[in-house]
N, C-alpha and C positions, 0 to 999 in steps of 0.2 A: 592305049591302055586296055581297051575292051578286048583286043586280041590276046592280051596276056591272061585274062580271066575267062576266056572262052573254054568250053568243054574240051578236054584232051590236052590242054596246055600244061606245061610243068608247074606253073604257079597255081593253077586250078586244082591239079592233083595234090599238091602240097596242102592247099587249104582244105580239100576233102579229107585228107589223112588227119590233119589237125582237128577237124570237126569230129571225126570218128574217135580219136584219142580223148577228146573232151567228153564225149558221151560215155565212153567206157569208164573213164575216171569218175564221172558223175554217178554212174551205176554202181561202181565199187563203194563210193561214199554212202549210197543208199543202203547197200548190203551191210556195211559197217554200222550204220545207224540202226538197222533192224536187229543185228546181232547184239548191239549194245542195249537196245530196249528189252531184249529177252534175257540177257545175262546179268545186267547190273542189278544190285540188290534193292535200292530204294528209289523213291520218286525223284530226288534231286539228281542222282546219277543218271537215271533214265532220261531226265529232262536234258541233261548235258549231251547225252548220246543222240537225242533227237534233234537238238537245235544247232549244234556246232557244224555237223556236216551239211545241214540243210542249205545254209547260205552259200557255202562254197560250191555245193552241188548245183544249185540254181545258177550261180555264175558260170560254171562250166557248161551247163545246158544252154544258157543264153549265148555264150561264146560259140557253141557248136551251131546253133541256129543262125547266128550272124555270119559265121564262116560259110555255111551252106548257102544262104540266100544271097550274100554279097551285095546287100542293098543298104543304103543309109536310112531309108524309110523304115525298114525292118528293125535296124539297130535303134532308131529313134523311138520305135514302139516298145522295144524290149527294155530300154534303160529305165523308164518309170516303174516297170514291174520289179526290177532289181532294187531300185531305190526304196519303193514302198515295202518290199519284203525285208530289207535291211533295217527299216524303221520299225516295223511291226513285230518281227520275230523276237527281238530281245525283250520288248515290252510284254508280249504274251508269255514268254518263258518266265519272266520275273513274276508275273501275276500267278501263273500256275505254281511256281515254286513257293510263293507265299501261302497260297491256298493249301498246298500239300503240307507245309510246315504247321499251319494252324489246325489241320485235320489230324496231325500226328503221324503222317505217313513218311517221316524222315528218320533215318537211322542215326541217332545222335552219337553213337560210338565212332562213326566215321567222320564227324564234323571236327574240324580243327578249331574254328572260332564260331561262336554263335552270337552274331550281332543282332539278329532279329528278336530273340527272346526278350532281352531287356526293353527293347522298343515296344513290343506288344504289352509287356507288363506295365510300362509307363502309360501307354494309351488307355489300357483297361482301368488303371487306377484313376484316371481323369474322369471316366464316365461312370464311376460307382457312386 
């Protein structure tokens, strides 16, 4: 098996090309996120542009590193990074979105359903 993955072997070349493709795709996702941050009109849209490509871009980057290193130890070290990012990114985006809503940084004309407004009004009426 080790001769299949040695430098210059066809399988090693395929893995190197796959790693390169993963990195290029991750870079394109980063560019798309940057363009979205600049072009989208309000905080919620920008938040969407920043968080959606992030997780998939990280997955592609981790895949590229794992394909390049070809080591189970490296993969074992990278999996917790991906898991923690998948756990924390949505929570952080949720909290930033709530803060933007409360600060009035949301374009209400583009919202289809406003579920947070009534919840905030109920909570504020409890503390008055």
